[in-house]
C-alpha positions in Angstrom: -57.4 -23.0 45.4 -55.7 -22.0 42.0 -54.9 -24.8 39.5 -52.5 -25.1 36.9 -54.0 -25.4 33.6 -50.8 -26.0 31.7 -48.4 -28.2 33.9 -45.8 -28.6 30.9 -45.8 -24.6 30.4 -45.2 -24.3 34.2 -42.5 -26.8 34.1 -40.9 -25.2 31.1 -40.9 -21.7 32.7 -39.3 -23.3 36.1 -36.6 -24.9 33.8 -35.8 -21.6 32.4 -35.7 -19.9 35.8 -33.3 -22.5 37.3 -31.0 -22.2 34.1 -31.1 -18.6 34.6 -30.4 -18.9 38.2 -27.3 -21.5 37.5 -26.1 -18.9 35.1 -25.9 -15.8 37.2 -24.5 -17.9 40.0 -21.9 -19.8 38.0 -21.4 -17.7 34.9 -22.9 -15.2 32.2 -23.3 -15.3 28.7 -21.2 -12.9 26.5 -21.7 -12.5 22.4 -18.3 -12.3 20.8 -17.6 -10.5 17.6 -18.7 -13.3 15.5 -22.5 -13.5 17.1 -21.4 -16.4 19.1 -23.0 -16.8 22.7 -20.5 -18.0 24.9 -20.7 -18.7 28.7 -17.7 -17.4 30.7 -17.3 -17.1 34.4 -18.9 -14.2 36.2 -15.4 -13.3 37.5 -12.8 -13.2 35.0 -9.2 -12.9 36.0 -7.1 -15.0 33.7 -7.1 -14.6 29.9 -4.9 -16.4 27.0 -4.7 -14.8 23.7 -3.8 -17.1 21.0 -2.2 -14.5 18.8 0.3 -11.8 19.6 -1.9 -8.6 18.8 -4.5 -9.6 21.2 -2.1 -10.6 23.8 -0.6 -7.2 23.6 -4.3 -5.5 23.8 -4.7 -7.1 26.9 -1.5 -6.2 28.4 -2.2 -2.6 27.5 -5.7 -3.0 29.3 -4.3 -4.8 32.4 -1.1 -7.2 32.4 -2.5 -8.8 35.5 -5.0 -10.6 33.1 -2.7 -12.0 30.9 -2.7 -15.7 31.8 0.1 -16.9 29.5 2.5 -15.3 26.7 2.8 -16.3 23.0 6.7 -15.3 23.1 8.8 -13.8 26.1 9.6 -10.4 26.7 13.1 -9.0 26.5 14.5 -7.5 29.7 14.1 -4.1 28.3 10.2 -4.8 27.8 9.5 -6.6 31.2 9.4 -3.5 33.2 6.4 -2.3 30.8 5.0 -5.9 30.9 4.2 -5.8 34.7 2.9 -9.0 36.1 2.4 -10.3 32.5 6.4 -10.6 32.2 6.3 -13.7 34.7 3.6 -15.8 32.9 4.5 -18.9 31.2 5.2 -18.8 27.3 2.5 -21.1 25.7 2.9 -20.1 22.1 0.2 -19.4 19.7 -1.2 -19.5 16.3 0.5 -17.0 14.4 1.6 -18.1 11.1 4.3 -20.5 9.6 2.8 -23.6 11.3 3.4 -22.3 14.9 0.9 -23.8 17.5 0.8 -23.4 21.1 1.5 -26.0 23.7 -1.9 -27.2 24.7 -0.8 -29.3 27.7 0.9 -26.2 29.3 -2.2 -24.2 28.5 -4.4 -26.7 30.1 -2.0 -26.4 33.3 -2.4 -22.3 33.0 -6.1 -22.9 33.4 -7.3 -19.6 31.9 -10.9 -18.4 32.5 -11.4 -17.5 28.9 -9.5 -17.7 25.6 -9.3 -15.2 23.1 -8.6 -16.1 19.3 -8.1 -13.9 16.3 -11.5 -14.7 14.7 -11.0 -13.6 11.1 -7.5 -15.3 10.4 -7.0 -17.8 7.8 -8.1 -21.4 9.2 -10.1 -19.9 12.1 -12.6 -22.8 12.2 -9.8 -25.2 12.4 -8.2 -23.2 15.4 -11.6 -22.8 17.3 -12.3 -26.7 16.9 -8.9 -27.5 18.6 -9.5 -24.8 21.1 -13.1 -26.1 22.2 -11.7 -29.6 23.0 -10.1 -28.0 26.1 -13.2 -27.2 27.6 -12.4 -23.4 28.0 -14.6 -20.7 26.9 -13.5 -19.5 23.6 -14.3 -15.9 22.3 -13.7 -15.1 18.5 -12.5 -11.4 18.3 -11.7 -9.1 15.2 -8.4 -7.7 14.7 -8.3 -6.7 10.9 -8.3 -3.1 11.3 -7.0 -0.5 14.0 -10.5 0.3 14.6 -11.0 -3.0 16.1 -8.9 -2.1 19.1 -12.1 -0.3 20.2 -14.2 -3.6 20.1 -11.3 -5.2 22.0 -11.0 -2.8 24.9 -14.8 -2.8 25.3 -14.9 -6.6 25.6 -11.8 -6.4 28.3 -13.9 -3.9 30.2 -17.0 -6.3 30.0 -15.0 -9.2 31.1 -13.1 -7.7 33.9 -15.8 -5.2 35.1 -13.2 -2.4 34.5 -15.3 -0.1 32.1 -13.6 3.0 33.0 -10.3 1.7 31.9 -11.8 0.7 28.8 -13.5 4.0 28.1 -9.7 5.7 28.8 -8.4 3.5 26.1 -11.3 3.7 23.7 -11.0 7.4 24.0 -7.4 7.6 23.0 -7.9 5.2 20.2 -10.7 7.0 18.5 -8.6 10.5 18.8 -5.7 8.6 17.1 -7.8 7.3 14.2 -9.3 10.8 13.8 -6.1 12.7 13.5 -6.4 12.8 9.8 -9.5 14.5 9.9 -8.5 16.9 12.8 -5.7 18.1 10.5 -7.4 17.6 7.3 -6.9 21.5 6.3 -3.0 21.5 7.2 -2.6 18.2 5.2 -4.6 19.3 2.2 -2.0 22.0 2.0 1.1 19.8 2.3 2.6 17.4 -0.3 1.7 13.9 0.4 4.5 11.9 1.5 5.4 8.5 -0.8 7.2 6.0 1.6 8.9 2.7 1.4 8.7 0.2 4.4 12.0 -1.5 4.6 12.0 -4.9 6.3 14.6 -7.2 6.8 18.3 -7.2 7.5 18.9 -6.1 3.7 15.6 -3.9 3.4 14.3 -5.9 0.4 11.1 -7.3 2.2 8.1 -5.1 2.7 4.2 -4.9 3.1 2.1 -4.2 0.1 -1.1 -2.1 0.1 -3.6 -3.7 1.9 -1.5 -5.4 4.4 -2.5 -5.0 8.3 1.2 -4.6 8.9 1.2 -1.0 7.4 -2.1 0.3 8.8 -0.4 3.0 10.8 1.0 4.7 7.6 -2.7 4.7 6.3 -3.9 7.0 9.2 -0.7 9.1 9.0 -1.8 10.7 5.6 1.1 8.8 3.7 1.0 6.8 0.4 3.1 3.6 -0.3 5.5 4.4 -3.0 5.8 0.7 -4.0 3.1 -1.3 -6.2 3.1 -5.0 -5.2 0.6 -7.6 -4.4 0.1 -9.3 -1.0 0.7 -13.0 -1.3 -0.4 -13.8 2.3 -1.2 -12.2 5.8 2.2 -13.1 7.2 3.6 -10.1 4.7 7.5 -9.7 4.5 7.1 -9.6 0.6 10.3 -10.0 -1.1 11.0 -7.0 -3.7 14.0 -6.2 -5.8 16.3 -3.3 -5.4 15.3 -1.9 -8.9 11.8 -1.7 -8.3 12.8 0.5 -5.1 15.2 2.6 -7.3 12.4 3.1 -9.7 9.7 4.2 -6.9 12.4 6.6 -5.2 10.4 7.4 -2.2 10.4 10.5 -0.4 10.8 8.7 3.0 12.2 5.0 3.9 11.0 3.7 7.2 13.1 0.7 8.4 12.6 -1.8 10.9 16.4 -3.1 11.5 19.1 -1.0 12.6 21.5 -3.3 10.8 19.9 -2.3 7.7 19.9 1.6 8.5 23.6 1.4 8.9 24.1 -0.9 5.6 22.0 1.6 3.6 23.9 4.7 4.6 27.2 3.2 3.2 26.0 1.3 0.4 25.9 3.1 -3.2 22.8 1.7 -4.3 20.7 3.0 -1.2 22.8 6.1 -1.0 21.5 7.1 -4.4 17.9 7.2 -3.3 16.4 10.4 -2.5 15.4 9.5 1.1 18.8 8.5 1.9 20.2 11.6 0.4 17.8 14.0 2.2 18.3 12.4 5.7 14.9 10.8 5.6 15.9 7.1 6.5 14.1 6.6 9.5 14.2 3.6 12.1 11.0 2.6 13.8 11.1 3.2 17.4 10.6 -0.2 19.3 10.7 0.9 23.0 9.1 -0.9 24.7 7.5 -2.5 21.7 7.5 -1.8 17.9 5.6 1.2 16.8 4.6 -0.5 13.7 4.3 -4.0 13.6 5.9 -7.7 14.7 3.4 -7.7 16.5 1.0 -5.3 15.0 -0.3 -4.3 18.4 -1.8 -1.1 20.3 1.6 0.4 20.0 0.4 1.5 16.4 -1.7 4.2 18.0 1.6 5.6 19.0 3.1 4.7 15.5 0.4 6.8 13.8 1.5 10.0 15.8 5.1 9.3 15.2 4.9 8.9 11.4 3.0 12.0 11.4 5.7 14.0 13.3 8.1 12.5 10.7 6.3 12.9 7.7 4.9 16.5 8.4 7.3 18.2 11.0 5.6 20.6 13.3 2.0 19.3 12.9 1.5 17.8 16.3 2.7 20.1 19.1 2.1 17.7 22.3 4.9 15.7 23.8 3.2 12.7 22.4 5.3 9.6 24.0 4.9 10.9 27.3 1.2 11.2 27.0 0.8 7.6 25.4 3.0 6.2 28.1 0.9 7.8 30.7 -2.2 6.1 29.3 -1.1 2.9 28.4 1.7 2.1 31.2 -0.1 4.0 34.0 1.7 1.9 36.6 5.1 1.8 35.4 7.6 3.5 37.4 10.9 4.3 35.8 12.6 4.4 39.4 12.0 0.8 40.3 10.9 -0.5 36.9 7.8 -2.2 38.3 4.1 -2.5 38.2 
């Protein structure tokens, strides 16, 4: 009969085996973007994101996974949001002191919470969320390439790695357009733009702001020299500074501003308005550039390139984008 020479070692091994069995039965361990090992349920069907960009990424992946919203969708957006349009609005941490409704979040009972891990105050936010007893994964969202990691994570959580690879391929292709058209762009004059935000057009994003990442991938240069004061953006600038910059193109967020600029003598004196290059950012179903800065920015890159360098992209970019990111949307019945 074989004897056990080290009973404590055997006990340790048995304990580890039992823990492993419990994890495989009740959950699994996922490593997030900040190297935190987090145990999550084996099957993840409901995810809440604390910040709109992450909620939108999840919406693009599969709207059925969205457990709660940061803000309500408009009637025009709801058909594209599918099942997510019916989810409760919990709110989130997205600047200016806004916080989610924790009581409602507990009622929603998501399997996993995603939070923007490299935002200011992330440690404080994480401490609040961990008190809920729900697994929290910290996700990077500072650059457009972070979408790749997000889609990969959603694939790992949901088990739908095929969907993840489809979105990752499109993301990589979009971020590689500058290299793909390097020869054509090197022969063209680099476009200088001004990004006009607010009803008066006198708010903007300074170089380095994540709100204007699509411009960086579209081969354009910010005509305005300014400094970021916060991640929120919407930096106030003077009309005099815009007139000194005299951009080739003005890209505007608000239709009211576009209408005003076409009649105001000061705005009409700028080359962009004179030459008909005052552009309104498309916002159907969601904004192509920012607010929120979402997966729609991948379409924003292509739209900007089409506007800045006409004739460069030949394909029907919008139809292809919608086929990939809204595969279940049916224009006839407006439902997923």
